C-alpha atoms as one frame of an Amber mdcrd trajectory, in Angstrom:
protein
 117.449 112.933  94.216 115.401 115.979  93.474 112.833 116.161  90.681 111.047
 119.445  89.968 107.460 119.590  88.694 107.238 121.781  85.601 103.660 121.135
  84.461 100.727 118.836  85.177  97.598 118.144  83.138  94.666 115.775  83.596
  94.312 113.543  80.545  91.515 111.211  81.726  88.859 111.289  84.446  87.091
 108.044  85.262  84.721 106.757  87.922  87.450 105.595  90.316  90.596 107.400
  89.215  92.070 110.254  87.189  95.166 110.035  85.015  97.435 113.046  84.925
 100.589 113.662  82.912 103.369 115.394  84.827 106.383 117.029  83.202 109.398
 116.933  85.505 112.934 118.271  85.469 115.288 115.442  86.414 118.269 115.853
  88.772 120.596 116.016  85.730 118.530 118.785  84.070 116.599 116.766  81.491
 112.812 116.947  81.090 110.697 113.794  81.332 107.015 112.913  81.519 105.198
 110.605  83.945 101.627 109.361  83.609 100.185 109.074  87.130  96.973 107.362
  88.245  95.404 109.533  90.957  93.391 107.385  93.356  91.499 108.245  96.588
  92.939 105.245  98.400  91.660 101.840  99.360  91.538  99.199 102.058  92.278
  95.495 102.305  90.818  93.421 105.134  91.934  90.163 106.767  88.723  88.783
 108.300  89.588  85.997 110.761  86.822  83.984 112.416  86.956  82.539 115.939
  88.175  79.174 114.559  91.216  80.828 112.971  89.930  80.726 109.400  90.595
  83.518 106.957  87.666  84.659 104.799  88.776  85.298 101.235  86.814  86.099
  98.109  87.133  84.596  94.663  86.226  86.972  91.886  86.745  87.421  88.180
  89.369  90.055  87.398  89.047  91.065  83.777  92.529  92.612  83.495  94.008
  89.274  84.637  91.344  87.334  82.692  91.033  84.932  85.607  89.182  84.218
  88.829  91.515  85.257  91.644  91.439  84.308  95.318  91.929  87.547  97.259
  91.353  89.260 100.542  88.258  91.481 100.644  89.103  95.027  99.622  87.574
  98.223  98.343  88.045 101.810  97.298  87.327 104.764  99.543  84.128 106.581
  98.573  86.027 109.789  97.875  88.820 111.610  99.661  86.720 112.328 102.768
  85.868 108.721 103.686  87.985 107.337 106.527  89.725 104.022 105.773  88.166
 102.513 108.930  84.649 103.310 107.667  85.485 101.882 104.250  86.858  98.668
 105.808  83.738  98.237 107.972  81.532  98.591 104.873  83.623  96.460 102.537
  83.947  93.462 104.865  80.145  93.384 105.162  79.580  93.814 101.401  82.125
  91.219 100.336  81.880  88.535 103.051  78.493  89.170 104.694  80.248  89.482
 108.049  80.605  92.573 110.223  83.724  93.006 112.322  83.335  93.595 116.047
  86.963  94.755 115.964  88.942  96.372 113.158  92.639  96.940 113.819  94.732
  98.987 111.404  97.982  97.155 110.681  99.659  99.585 108.308  99.629 101.094
 104.841 101.417 100.550 101.552 101.420 101.992  98.047  99.928  99.492  95.639
 102.012 100.532  92.610 104.075 103.658  93.403 105.704 103.713  89.977 102.502
 105.050  88.434  99.765 105.372  91.079  99.012 107.431  94.190  96.817 104.616
  95.593  97.626 104.142  99.274  96.096 100.961 100.697  95.337 100.589 104.413
  95.425  97.076 105.900  92.933  95.999 108.582  92.623  92.874 110.689  88.925
  92.111 111.248  87.949  89.896 114.192  84.876  89.188 116.334  82.931  88.521
 113.155  79.141  88.263 113.097  76.703  87.744 110.245  75.497  91.179 109.052
  75.585  91.407 105.238  75.299  94.487 103.066  74.215  94.386  99.428  77.312
  93.894  97.237  78.226  96.425  94.567  76.385  95.880  91.278  79.563  94.868
  89.435  80.774  92.408  92.081  80.188  88.688  91.774  82.035  87.168  94.701
  82.315  83.726  96.184  83.468  83.635  99.826  86.031  80.956 100.637  87.039
  80.108 104.189  90.567  78.745 104.651  92.593  77.897 107.748  95.271  80.595
 108.085  98.120  78.123 107.647  96.596  76.948 104.360  96.150  80.534 103.146
  99.820  81.279 103.878 100.874  78.055 102.114  98.893  78.995  98.983 100.400
  82.494  98.998 103.947  81.169  99.470 103.421  78.637  96.651 102.473  81.431
  94.224  98.834  80.361  94.037  97.457  83.747  95.151  98.884  86.142  92.536
  97.222  89.257  93.956  99.659  91.914  95.228  97.392  93.420  97.896  96.644
  89.977  99.331 100.327  89.048  99.469 101.386  92.354 101.022  98.580  92.270
 103.603  99.361  88.671 104.583 103.005  89.612 105.105 102.068  92.639 107.228
  99.545  90.634 109.251 101.671  87.557 109.919 103.026  88.753 113.318  99.453
  89.580 114.414  98.228  86.122 113.394 100.877  83.963 115.074  98.512  82.964
 117.874  96.103  81.557 115.270  98.895  79.744 113.411 100.280  77.775 116.392
């Protein structure tokens, strides 16, 4: 299917994203509009300690109006920051642990129906205590769970965070040695 861009205009510019409205010609010749969230990209990290525990963070998410248990994650500091650098920073800010090894596992679009946000997944191992100051708007509680328990919670629908679910699915083959 081929859509043709007719016009594009920015309708909002915020701290983390811009919203643009695109006018497109559809394959059948009609004109339609899409509102698109432009985002620099982000990372999600699976920090696993030497005992096979996954470090997660619990934080209040205002849009969900709930405290959610999630994997550590963060937004790239602009289009020039490498996802690897962002992951190294975010794991320290959110868990207080630095990763001796960060392995990129893949990428996925968080919500491709309306956003350009491409999220890169990292497995973080060889953890050591080396905290960075958290962001001013972050109030996080680190929770350490055995990997099998984390997967059970996710499969039972008790971790309703899309990035956490997608990253756990992508990481599962890399974590089998910890799960046995």
